[in-house]
C-alpha positions as a Markdown table, in Angstrom:
| # | Residue | x | y | z |
|---|---|---|---|---|
| 1 | Met | 0.0 | 0.0 | 0.0 |
| 2 | Thr | 1.5 | 3.3 | -1.0 |
| 3 | Ala | 0.3 | 6.8 | -0.1 |
| 4 | Thr | -1.1 | 9.8 | -1.8 |
| 5 | Leu | 0.9 | 12.5 | 0.0 |
| 6 | Ala | -0.8 | 15.5 | 1.4 |
| 7 | Pro | -0.1 | 18.6 | -0.8 |
| 8 | Pro | 2.2 | 21.2 | 0.7 |
| 9 | Ser | 1.2 | 24.8 | 1.1 |
| 10 | Asp | 1.1 | 26.8 | -2.1 |
| 11 | Asp | 3.2 | 29.5 | -0.5 |
| 12 | Pro | 6.9 | 28.4 | -0.3 |
| 13 | Gln | 7.6 | 30.9 | 2.5 |
| 14 | Val | 4.8 | 29.5 | 4.6 |
| 15 | Arg | 6.0 | 26.0 | 4.0 |
| 16 | Ser | 9.5 | 26.8 | 5.0 |
| 17 | Arg | 8.4 | 28.7 | 8.1 |
| 18 | Trp | 5.9 | 26.2 | 9.4 |
| 19 | Gly | 7.3 | 23.0 | 7.9 |
| 20 | Leu | 4.8 | 20.2 | 8.2 |
| 21 | Phe | 2.4 | 22.4 | 10.2 |
| 22 | Ala | 1.5 | 23.9 | 6.8 |
| 23 | Gln | -0.2 | 20.6 | 5.9 |
| 24 | Arg | -3.7 | 20.3 | 7.2 |
| 25 | Asp | -3.7 | 16.5 | 7.6 |
| 26 | Phe | -0.4 | 16.5 | 9.6 |
| 27 | Arg | -1.8 | 19.2 | 11.9 |
| 28 | Leu | -4.8 | 17.0 | 12.6 |
| 29 | Leu | -2.7 | 14.0 | 13.3 |
| 30 | Trp | -0.3 | 16.0 | 15.5 |
| 31 | Ala | -3.1 | 17.6 | 17.5 |
| 32 | Gly | -4.9 | 14.3 | 18.2 |
| 33 | Gln | -1.7 | 12.5 | 19.2 |
| 34 | Thr | -0.6 | 15.3 | 21.5 |
| 35 | Val | -4.0 | 15.5 | 23.3 |
| 36 | Ser | -4.0 | 11.7 | 23.6 |
| 37 | Arg | -0.5 | 11.7 | 25.1 |
| 38 | Leu | -1.7 | 14.3 | 27.6 |
| 39 | Gly | -4.6 | 12.1 | 28.7 |
| 40 | Ser | -2.4 | 9.0 | 28.8 |
| 41 | Ser | 0.1 | 10.7 | 31.1 |
| 42 | Val | -2.8 | 11.5 | 33.5 |
| 43 | Thr | -3.9 | 7.8 | 33.4 |
| 44 | Thr | -0.3 | 6.7 | 34.2 |
| 45 | Val | -0.7 | 8.5 | 37.6 |
| 46 | Ala | -4.4 | 8.0 | 38.1 |
| 47 | Leu | -4.8 | 4.3 | 37.3 |
| 48 | Pro | -2.5 | 2.9 | 40.1 |
| 49 | Leu | -4.0 | 5.5 | 42.5 |
| 50 | Val | -7.4 | 4.1 | 41.8 |
| 51 | Ala | -6.1 | 0.7 | 43.0 |
| 52 | Val | -4.3 | 2.1 | 46.0 |
| 53 | Leu | -6.9 | 4.7 | 47.2 |
| 54 | Thr | -10.2 | 3.2 | 46.2 |
| 55 | Leu | -9.4 | -0.5 | 46.5 |
| 56 | Asp | -6.7 | -0.4 | 49.1 |
| 57 | Ala | -4.4 | -2.5 | 46.9 |
| 58 | Gly | -1.0 | -3.7 | 48.1 |
| 59 | Pro | 2.4 | -4.0 | 46.3 |
| 60 | Leu | 1.5 | -7.4 | 44.6 |
| 61 | Ala | -1.8 | -6.1 | 43.2 |
| 62 | Thr | -0.2 | -2.9 | 41.9 |
| 63 | Gly | 2.6 | -4.9 | 40.4 |
| 64 | Leu | 0.1 | -7.1 | 38.6 |
| 65 | Leu | -1.6 | -4.0 | 37.3 |
| 66 | Ser | 1.6 | -2.8 | 35.8 |
| 67 | Ala | 2.4 | -6.2 | 34.3 |
| 68 | Ala | -1.0 | -6.4 | 32.7 |
| 69 | Ile | -0.3 | -3.3 | 30.6 |
| 70 | Trp | 2.8 | -4.8 | 29.1 |
| 71 | Leu | 1.7 | -8.4 | 28.8 |
| 72 | Pro | -0.1 | -7.9 | 25.4 |
| 73 | Trp | 3.2 | -6.9 | 23.8 |
| 74 | Leu | 4.5 | -10.4 | 24.6 |
| 75 | Leu | 1.3 | -12.2 | 23.5 |
| 76 | Leu | 0.2 | -10.2 | 20.5 |
| 77 | Gly | 3.2 | -8.1 | 19.4 |
| 78 | Leu | 4.2 | -10.3 | 16.4 |
| 79 | Pro | 0.8 | -11.3 | 15.0 |
| 80 | Ala | -0.4 | -7.7 | 15.3 |
| 81 | Gly | 2.1 | -6.6 | 12.7 |
| 82 | Val | 0.8 | -9.1 | 10.2 |
| 83 | Trp | -2.9 | -8.3 | 10.8 |
| 84 | Val | -2.4 | -4.5 | 10.7 |
| 85 | Gly | -0.6 | -4.9 | 7.4 |
| 86 | Arg | -3.8 | -6.2 | 5.8 |
| 87 | Val | -6.1 | -3.4 | 6.8 |
| 88 | Pro | -6.2 | 0.4 | 6.6 |
| 89 | Arg | -3.9 | 1.8 | 9.3 |
| 90 | Arg | -6.2 | 4.8 | 10.0 |
| 91 | Ser | -9.2 | 2.5 | 10.7 |
| 92 | Val | -7.1 | 0.5 | 13.2 |
| 93 | Met | -6.0 | 3.7 | 15.0 |
| 94 | Ile | -9.5 | 5.0 | 15.2 |
| 95 | Gly | -10.8 | 1.7 | 16.5 |
| 96 | Cys | -8.1 | 1.5 | 19.1 |
| 97 | Asn | -8.8 | 5.1 | 20.3 |
| 98 | Leu | -12.5 | 4.4 | 20.7 |
| 99 | Gly | -11.9 | 1.0 | 22.4 |
| 100 | Ser | -9.5 | 2.6 | 24.9 |
| 101 | Ala | -12.0 | 5.4 | 25.6 |
| 102 | Ala | -14.7 | 2.8 | 26.4 |
| 103 | Leu | -12.4 | 0.8 | 28.6 |
| 104 | Phe | -11.2 | 3.7 | 30.8 |
| 105 | Ala | -14.8 | 5.1 | 31.0 |
| 106 | Ser | -15.9 | 1.9 | 32.6 |
| 107 | Val | -13.7 | 2.5 | 35.7 |
| 108 | Pro | -15.4 | 5.7 | 37.0 |
| 109 | Val | -18.8 | 4.3 | 36.0 |
| 110 | Ala | -18.2 | 1.1 | 38.1 |
| 111 | Gly | -16.8 | 3.2 | 40.9 |
| 112 | Arg | -19.9 | 5.4 | 41.0 |
| 113 | Leu | -22.1 | 2.3 | 41.1 |
| 114 | Gly | -19.9 | 0.8 | 43.8 |
| 115 | Val | -19.0 | -2.3 | 41.9 |
| 116 | Leu | -15.4 | -1.6 | 41.0 |
| 117 | Thr | -13.0 | -4.5 | 41.6 |
| 118 | Met | -9.3 | -5.1 | 41.2 |
| 119 | Ala | -10.2 | -7.7 | 38.6 |
| 120 | Gln | -11.8 | -5.0 | 36.5 |
| 121 | Leu | -8.8 | -2.7 | 36.8 |
| 122 | Val | -6.5 | -5.5 | 35.7 |
| 123 | Ala | -8.8 | -6.4 | 32.8 |
| 124 | Val | -8.9 | -2.7 | 31.7 |
| 125 | Ala | -5.1 | -2.5 | 31.9 |
| 126 | Phe | -4.7 | -5.6 | 29.8 |
| 127 | Leu | -7.2 | -4.7 | 27.2 |
| 128 | Ser | -5.9 | -1.1 | 26.9 |
| 129 | Gly | -2.5 | -2.7 | 26.4 |
| 130 | Val | -4.0 | -4.8 | 23.5 |
| 131 | Cys | -5.2 | -1.5 | 22.0 |
| 132 | Ser | -1.7 | 0.0 | 22.4 |
| 133 | Val | -0.1 | -3.0 | 20.6 |
| 134 | Phe | -2.3 | -2.6 | 17.5 |
| 135 | Phe | -2.2 | 1.2 | 17.6 |
| 136 | Gly | 1.6 | 1.2 | 17.8 |
| 137 | Ala | 1.9 | -1.1 | 14.8 |
| 138 | Ala | -0.5 | 1.0 | 12.7 |
| 139 | Asp | 0.8 | 4.4 | 13.9 |
| 140 | Gln | 4.4 | 3.8 | 12.7 |
| 141 | Ala | 3.2 | 2.7 | 9.3 |
| 142 | Tyr | 0.7 | 5.6 | 9.0 |
| 143 | Leu | 3.0 | 8.6 | 9.1 |
| 144 | Pro | 4.7 | 7.6 | 5.7 |
| 145 | Glu | 1.2 | 7.7 | 4.2 |
| 146 | Leu | 0.8 | 11.4 | 5.1 |
| 147 | Val | 4.2 | 12.9 | 4.6 |
| 148 | Ala | 7.1 | 12.5 | 2.1 |
| 149 | Arg | 10.0 | 10.4 | 3.2 |
| 150 | Glu | 12.3 | 13.4 | 3.5 |
| 151 | Asp | 9.9 | 14.9 | 6.0 |
| 152 | Leu | 9.8 | 11.8 | 8.3 |
| 153 | Ile | 12.4 | 13.0 | 10.8 |
| 154 | Glu | 10.6 | 16.4 | 11.0 |
| 155 | Gly | 7.2 | 14.6 | 11.5 |
| 156 | Asn | 8.5 | 12.2 | 14.1 |
| 157 | Ala | 10.3 | 15.0 | 15.9 |
| 158 | Lys | 7.1 | 17.2 | 16.0 |
| 159 | Leu | 5.0 | 14.3 | 17.2 |
| 160 | Thr | 7.5 | 13.2 | 19.8 |
| 161 | Gly | 8.3 | 16.7 | 21.0 |
| 162 | Ser | 4.7 | 17.7 | 21.7 |
| 163 | Gly | 4.1 | 14.3 | 23.2 |
| 164 | Ser | 7.0 | 14.8 | 25.6 |
| 165 | Ala | 5.7 | 18.2 | 26.6 |
| 166 | Ala | 2.2 | 16.8 | 27.1 |
| 167 | Glu | 3.7 | 14.2 | 29.5 |
| 168 | Val | 5.4 | 16.9 | 31.5 |
| 169 | Ala | 2.1 | 18.8 | 31.8 |
| 170 | Gly | 0.0 | 15.7 | 32.3 |
| 171 | Arg | 1.9 | 14.5 | 35.3 |
| 172 | Gly | 1.4 | 17.8 | 37.1 |
| 173 | Leu | -2.3 | 17.9 | 35.9 |
| 174 | Ala | -2.9 | 14.4 | 37.2 |
| 175 | Gly | -2.1 | 15.4 | 40.8 |
| 176 | Leu | -4.5 | 18.3 | 40.6 |
| 177 | Ile | -7.3 | 16.3 | 39.0 |
| 178 | Val | -7.0 | 13.4 | 41.4 |
| 179 | Gln | -7.1 | 15.8 | 44.4 |
| 180 | Leu | -10.1 | 17.7 | 43.1 |
| 181 | Met | -12.1 | 15.0 | 41.4 |
| 182 | Gly | -10.8 | 11.7 | 42.7 |
| 183 | Ala | -8.6 | 9.0 | 41.1 |
| 184 | Ala | -11.3 | 7.2 | 39.2 |
| 185 | Ala | -12.8 | 10.4 | 37.8 |
| 186 | Gly | -9.3 | 11.5 | 36.7 |
| 187 | Leu | -9.5 | 8.7 | 34.1 |
| 188 | Leu | -12.3 | 10.7 | 32.3 |
| 189 | Val | -9.6 | 13.1 | 31.0 |
| 190 | Asp | -8.0 | 10.2 | 29.1 |
| 191 | Val | -11.5 | 9.2 | 27.8 |
| 192 | Val | -12.0 | 12.6 | 26.4 |
| 193 | Ser | -8.5 | 12.7 | 24.9 |
| 194 | Phe | -9.0 | 9.4 | 23.1 |
| 195 | Leu | -12.3 | 10.6 | 21.6 |
| 196 | Ile | -10.6 | 13.8 | 20.4 |
| 197 | Ala | -7.8 | 11.7 | 18.8 |
| 198 | Ala | -10.3 | 9.6 | 17.0 |
| 199 | Gly | -12.1 | 12.7 | 15.8 |
| 200 | Thr | -9.0 | 14.2 | 14.3 |
| 201 | Leu | -8.2 | 11.0 | 12.5 |
| 202 | Leu | -11.7 | 10.9 | 11.0 |
| 203 | Arg | -11.2 | 14.4 | 9.6 |
| 204 | Ile | -8.0 | 13.5 | 7.7 |
| 205 | Arg | -8.5 | 13.7 | 4.0 |
| 206 | Thr | -5.5 | 11.9 | 2.6 |
| 207 | Arg | -6.3 | 8.3 | 1.5 |
| 208 | Pro | -3.8 | 5.6 | 0.6 |
| 209 | Glu | -3.9 | 4.4 | -3.0 |
| 210 | Pro | -5.4 | 1.0 | -3.2 |
| 211 | Val | -2.6 | -1.4 | -4.2 |
| 212 | Val | -3.0 | -5.1 | -4.5 |
| 213 | Arg | -0.6 | -6.7 | -2.1 |
| 214 | Glu | 0.0 | -10.4 | -1.8 |
| 215 | Gln | -0.6 | -11.8 | 1.7 |
| 216 | Ala | 0.3 | -15.4 | 0.9 |
| 217 | Gly | 1.3 | -17.8 | 3.6 |
| 218 | Ser | 0.3 | -18.6 | 7.1 |
| 219 | Met | 0.3 | -16.1 | 10.0 |
| 220 | Arg | 3.4 | -17.9 | 11.4 |
| 221 | Gly | 5.2 | -17.7 | 8.0 |
| 222 | Gln | 4.5 | -14.0 | 7.7 |
| 223 | Val | 5.7 | -13.3 | 11.3 |
| 224 | Arg | 8.8 | -15.3 | 10.5 |
| 225 | Glu | 9.4 | -13.3 | 7.3 |
| 226 | Gly | 9.2 | -10.0 | 9.2 |
| 227 | Leu | 11.5 | -11.2 | 12.1 |
| 228 | Ser | 14.0 | -12.7 | 9.6 |
| 229 | Phe | 14.3 | -9.3 | 7.8 |
| 230 | Leu | 14.7 | -7.5 | 11.1 |
| 231 | Leu | 17.3 | -9.9 | 12.7 |
| 232 | Arg | 19.4 | -10.5 | 9.6 |
| 233 | Asp | 19.6 | -6.9 | 8.4 |
| 234 | Pro | 23.0 | -5.4 | 9.3 |
| 235 | Tyr | 21.5 | -2.0 | 10.1 |
| 236 | Leu | 18.3 | -2.8 | 11.8 |
| 237 | Arg | 19.8 | -5.5 | 14.0 |
| 238 | Pro | 22.3 | -3.3 | 16.0 |
| 239 | Phe | 19.6 | -0.7 | 16.7 |
| 240 | Leu | 17.3 | -3.5 | 17.9 |
| 241 | Cys | 20.0 | -4.7 | 20.3 |
| 242 | Phe | 20.5 | -1.2 | 21.6 |
| 243 | Gly | 16.8 | -0.7 | 22.1 |
| 244 | Ala | 16.4 | -4.0 | 24.0 |
| 245 | Ala | 19.5 | -3.4 | 26.2 |
| 246 | Ala | 18.6 | 0.3 | 26.8 |
| 247 | Asn | 15.0 | -0.6 | 27.9 |
| 248 | Phe | 16.4 | -3.3 | 30.2 |
| 249 | Ala | 18.7 | -0.8 | 31.9 |
| 250 | Leu | 16.1 | 2.0 | 32.0 |
| 251 | Met | 13.5 | -0.1 | 33.7 |
| 252 | Gly | 16.2 | -1.6 | 35.9 |
| 253 | Tyr | 16.8 | 1.7 | 37.6 |
| 254 | Gln | 13.3 | 3.2 | 37.2 |
| 255 | Ser | 11.8 | 0.3 | 39.1 |
| 256 | Ile | 13.6 | 1.4 | 42.2 |
| 257 | Leu | 13.9 | 5.1 | 41.5 |
| 258 | Ala | 11.4 | 6.4 | 44.0 |
| 259 | Leu | 12.9 | 4.3 | 46.7 |
| 260 | Phe | 16.4 | 5.4 | 45.8 |
| 261 | Leu | 15.6 | 9.1 | 45.8 |
| 262 | Val | 13.8 | 9.0 | 49.1 |
| 263 | Arg | 15.8 | 6.4 | 51.1 |
| 264 | Ala | 19.3 | 6.4 | 49.6 |
| 265 | Ala | 19.6 | 10.0 | 48.2 |
| 266 | Gly | 17.7 | 11.6 | 51.1 |
| 267 | Ile | 15.4 | 13.6 | 48.9 |
| 268 | Ala | 12.0 | 14.7 | 50.4 |
| 269 | Pro | 9.1 | 12.6 | 49.0 |
| 270 | Gly | 7.3 | 15.8 | 47.9 |
| 271 | Trp | 10.2 | 16.6 | 45.5 |
| 272 | Val | 10.1 | 13.2 | 43.7 |
| 273 | Gly | 7.3 | 14.2 | 41.3 |
| 274 | Ala | 9.0 | 17.5 | 40.5 |
| 275 | Leu | 12.3 | 15.7 | 39.7 |
| 276 | Ala | 10.4 | 13.3 | 37.4 |
| 277 | Ser | 8.8 | 16.3 | 35.6 |
| 278 | Ala | 12.2 | 18.0 | 35.2 |
| 279 | Ala | 13.7 | 14.9 | 33.7 |
| 280 | Ala | 10.8 | 14.6 | 31.2 |
| 281 | Val | 11.9 | 18.0 | 29.8 |
| 282 | Gly | 14.7 | 16.1 | 28.3 |
| 283 | Gly | 12.2 | 14.6 | 25.8 |
| 284 | Val | 11.4 | 18.0 | 24.6 |
| 285 | Leu | 15.1 | 18.9 | 24.2 |
| 286 | Gly | 15.8 | 15.6 | 22.3 |
| 287 | Ser | 13.0 | 16.2 | 19.9 |
| 288 | Leu | 14.1 | 19.8 | 19.2 |
| 289 | Ala | 17.7 | 18.7 | 18.6 |
| 290 | Ala | 17.0 | 15.7 | 16.3 |
| 291 | Arg | 16.4 | 17.5 | 13.0 |
| 292 | Pro | 19.2 | 20.1 | 13.2 |
| 293 | Leu | 21.7 | 17.5 | 14.5 |
| 294 | Cys | 20.9 | 15.1 | 11.6 |
| 295 | Arg | 21.2 | 17.9 | 9.0 |
| 296 | Arg | 24.6 | 19.1 | 10.4 |
| 297 | Leu | 26.3 | 15.8 | 11.2 |
| 298 | Gly | 24.3 | 13.2 | 9.3 |
| 299 | Thr | 21.8 | 10.7 | 10.7 |
| 300 | Ala | 24.3 | 7.9 | 11.4 |
| 301 | Arg | 27.2 | 10.0 | 12.6 |
| 302 | Gly | 24.9 | 12.3 | 14.7 |
| 303 | Thr | 23.3 | 9.3 | 16.4 |
| 304 | Arg | 26.7 | 7.8 | 17.1 |
| 305 | Ile | 28.1 | 10.9 | 18.7 |
| 306 | Val | 25.0 | 11.4 | 20.9 |
| 307 | Leu | 25.0 | 7.8 | 22.1 |
| 308 | Leu | 28.7 | 7.9 | 23.0 |
| 309 | Thr | 28.9 | 11.4 | 24.5 |
| 310 | Val | 25.6 | 12.1 | 26.2 |
| 311 | Thr | 24.4 | 8.6 | 27.4 |
| 312 | Pro | 27.3 | 8.4 | 30.0 |
| 313 | Phe | 25.8 | 11.5 | 31.7 |
| 314 | Gly | 23.3 | 9.0 | 33.2 |
| 315 | Leu | 26.1 | 8.0 | 35.6 |
| 316 | Leu | 25.5 | 11.2 | 37.5 |
| 317 | Met | 22.2 | 9.8 | 38.8 |
| 318 | Pro | 23.7 | 7.4 | 41.3 |
| 319 | Leu | 25.6 | 10.4 | 42.8 |
| 320 | Ala | 22.3 | 12.2 | 43.7 |
| 321 | Gly | 21.9 | 13.4 | 47.3 |
| 322 | Pro | 19.9 | 16.0 | 49.3 |
| 323 | Gly | 19.9 | 19.7 | 48.5 |
| 324 | Leu | 22.1 | 20.6 | 45.6 |
| 325 | Gly | 22.9 | 16.9 | 45.1 |
| 326 | Ala | 19.5 | 16.5 | 43.5 |
| 327 | Ala | 20.8 | 18.5 | 40.6 |
| 328 | Leu | 23.0 | 15.6 | 39.7 |
| 329 | Tyr | 20.0 | 13.4 | 39.2 |
| 330 | Val | 18.2 | 16.1 | 37.2 |
| 331 | Val | 21.2 | 16.5 | 34.8 |
| 332 | Gly | 21.7 | 12.8 | 34.4 |
| 333 | Ser | 18.1 | 11.9 | 33.9 |
| 334 | Leu | 17.4 | 14.8 | 31.6 |
| 335 | Ala | 20.4 | 13.7 | 29.4 |
| 336 | Val | 19.2 | 10.1 | 29.3 |
| 337 | Val | 15.7 | 11.0 | 28.3 |
| 338 | Ala | 16.9 | 13.4 | 25.6 |
| 339 | Val | 19.1 | 10.7 | 24.1 |
| 340 | Val | 16.3 | 8.1 | 24.2 |
| 341 | Val | 13.8 | 10.5 | 22.5 |
| 342 | Leu | 16.3 | 11.7 | 19.9 |
| 343 | Cys | 17.2 | 8.1 | 19.0 |
| 344 | Asn | 13.6 | 7.0 | 18.8 |
| 345 | Ile | 12.9 | 9.8 | 16.4 |
| 346 | Val | 15.9 | 9.1 | 14.1 |
| 347 | Leu | 15.6 | 5.3 | 14.3 |
| 348 | Gly | 11.9 | 5.3 | 13.8 |
| 349 | Ser | 12.2 | 7.5 | 10.7 |
| 350 | Phe | 15.0 | 5.3 | 9.5 |
| 351 | Arg | 12.9 | 2.2 | 9.9 |
| 352 | Gln | 9.9 | 3.8 | 8.1 |
| 353 | Thr | 12.1 | 4.8 | 5.1 |
| 354 | Tyr | 14.4 | 1.8 | 4.9 |
| 355 | Thr | 11.9 | -1.1 | 5.3 |
| 356 | Pro | 10.1 | -2.3 | 2.2 |
| 357 | Pro | 6.4 | -1.1 | 2.5 |
| 358 | Glu | 5.0 | -4.6 | 2.5 |
| 359 | Leu | 7.1 | -5.5 | 5.5 |
| 360 | Leu | 6.8 | -2.3 | 7.5 |
| 361 | Thr | 4.0 | -3.2 | 9.9 |
| 362 | Arg | 5.6 | -6.7 | 10.6 |
| 363 | Val | 9.1 | -5.2 | 11.1 |
| 364 | Thr | 7.7 | -2.4 | 13.3 |
| 365 | Ala | 5.7 | -4.9 | 15.4 |
| 366 | Gly | 8.7 | -7.3 | 15.6 |
| 367 | Ser | 11.0 | -4.5 | 16.8 |
| 368 | Met | 8.5 | -3.3 | 19.4 |
| 369 | Phe | 8.0 | -6.9 | 20.6 |
| 370 | Val | 11.7 | -7.4 | 21.2 |
| 371 | Val | 12.4 | -4.0 | 22.9 |
| 372 | Gln | 9.3 | -4.2 | 25.0 |
| 373 | Ala | 10.0 | -7.7 | 26.2 |
| 374 | Thr | 13.1 | -6.5 | 28.1 |
| 375 | Ile | 11.0 | -4.0 | 30.1 |
| 376 | Pro | 9.5 | -6.4 | 32.7 |
| 377 | Leu | 12.8 | -8.3 | 32.8 |
| 378 | Gly | 14.7 | -5.1 | 33.7 |
| 379 | Ala | 12.1 | -4.1 | 36.3 |
| 380 | Leu | 12.3 | -7.5 | 38.0 |
| 381 | Thr | 16.1 | -7.5 | 37.9 |
| 382 | Gly | 16.3 | -4.0 | 39.3 |
| 383 | Gly | 14.1 | -4.9 | 42.2 |
| 384 | Ala | 16.0 | -8.1 | 42.9 |
| 385 | Leu | 19.4 | -6.3 | 42.8 |
| 386 | Gly | 18.0 | -3.6 | 45.0 |
| 387 | Glu | 17.2 | -6.2 | 47.7 |
| 388 | Val | 20.6 | -7.9 | 47.4 |
| 389 | Ile | 23.3 | -5.2 | 46.7 |
| 390 | Gly | 21.4 | -2.1 | 47.8 |
| 391 | Leu | 19.7 | 0.8 | 46.0 |
| 392 | Arg | 22.7 | 3.0 | 45.1 |
| 393 | Ala | 24.7 | 0.0 | 43.9 |
| 394 | Thr | 21.8 | -1.0 | 41.7 |
| 395 | Met | 21.7 | 2.5 | 40.2 |
| 396 | Trp | 25.4 | 2.2 | 39.3 |
| 397 | Val | 24.9 | -1.2 | 37.7 |
| 398 | Met | 21.9 | -0.1 | 35.6 |
| 399 | Thr | 23.2 | 3.3 | 34.5 |
| 400 | Gly | 26.6 | 1.6 | 33.7 |
| 401 | Leu | 24.7 | -0.9 | 31.5 |
| 402 | Leu | 22.9 | 2.0 | 29.8 |
| 403 | Ala | 26.2 | 3.7 | 29.0 |
| 404 | Leu | 27.6 | 0.4 | 27.5 |
| 405 | Ala | 24.4 | -0.1 | 25.5 |
| 406 | Gly | 25.2 | 3.2 | 23.7 |
| 407 | Ala | 28.3 | 1.6 | 22.1 |
| 408 | Leu | 26.4 | -1.4 | 20.6 |
| 409 | Pro | 25.7 | 0.3 | 17.2 |
| 410 | Leu | 29.5 | 0.6 | 16.8 |
| 411 | Leu | 29.7 | -3.1 | 16.5 |
| 412 | Ser | 28.2 | -2.9 | 13.0 |
| 413 | Pro | 28.7 | -1.2 | 9.6 |
| 414 | Leu | 27.0 | 1.9 | 11.1 |
| 415 | Arg | 30.3 | 3.0 | 12.7 |
| 416 | Thr | 31.6 | 4.2 | 9.4 |
| 417 | Leu | 28.5 | 5.8 | 7.9 |
| 418 | Arg | 27.6 | 9.5 | 7.8 |
| 419 | Glu | 24.0 | 8.9 | 6.7 |
| 420 | Leu | 21.7 | 6.0 | 7.4 |
| 421 | Pro | 20.8 | 4.0 | 4.2 |
| 422 | Thr | 17.4 | 4.6 | 2.6 |
| 423 | Ala | 17.0 | 1.1 | 1.3 |
| 424 | Pro | 18.3 | -2.4 | 2.1 |
| 425 | Pro | 21.5 | -3.6 | 0.5 |
| 426 | Glu | 21.4 | -4.9 | -3.0 |
| 427 | Asn | 24.4 | -7.0 | -4.1 |
| 428 | Gly | 26.4 | -5.7 | -1.2 |
| 429 | Lys | 25.8 | -2.0 | -2.1 |
| 430 | Ile | 23.8 | 0.4 | 0.0 |
| 431 | Ile | 21.1 | 2.5 | -1.7 |
| 432 | Gly | 21.3 | 5.9 | -0.1 |
């Protein structure tokens, strides 16, 4: 399936000044995604608070709630890529938004009726995770249908940057909403955000050109084909290894972060949320830096330099302490978040451009499956190490692993390139 690209503005000055914002359809996609990220960041805070404050859940129950959100990636991540490749991406995204809205709306309704249970919360978390799996596979393949390939980095940067800003605002907004309206009612914000996102998608005019695509073979065979391309490719594979290792290390320290800041670093509990919001600003900085960095240094060289020089700043986090010592955590975490967001933008754009269109949803889903699978492993490992060697030592181990993960792309042909290739190798040559 190819795309009919949205026409640029007739005025070249307007196009150069506003970039993709001059395109109506991209503006709609961007607005819907940003509002949805704002609502989802509120839910990140509100959903576990519903379990704790309304149902008096303990650590095991809240852990089960978190696991339920990620479990669908392990169960459905690979087949989702095959299925999404057979249907219009926009329809999948609209359906997932509407499904998520209905799921989260059920929580305050059940709470109002006095029938809310932990089983319902876990079911909502799991089913919303299912929606996230299918939405993620469709979303990555949908942007190339709206914008030209040379605009993909700009498009991903704008979407990611506004999403990061929405997360910063959403975390602060969540506390206020929960305090004024209650935890369950706070989920209504996310319900509204999903409905707005679905509405903006419905208003997009660009339609993909109907192209007959062969979908021969079984589901297992098509999954194997996508994974084979992903794991054998000399350029996608090292980035996949980096993403998996980085997610393991990130979740390894994030799983104990609140305990580390309060118990080991001596930071007042009231400041933990503020420090998390400050670190999230790194996502905004990473998205702003992605496009100019790639233009100046090249997509491959710029990514290498950032991974090698900025990722080690994460080693400042274990040095955090009370008072001015908190600044070490802010600088380290801000740098790590900026690197992660910048790399997601560049590598996501690379995958969208480089992967053959008929394999894109399968390769995207396969990649997300692998890198998401290490998240629960990292969280469990971080918690176990925290019990055995202590909180600060665990922070050193995980931030050290993160710094080492930044060197993984050097163990590939990427170490000599200025620009990432735009098509797979043919007869040993890169099409760029």
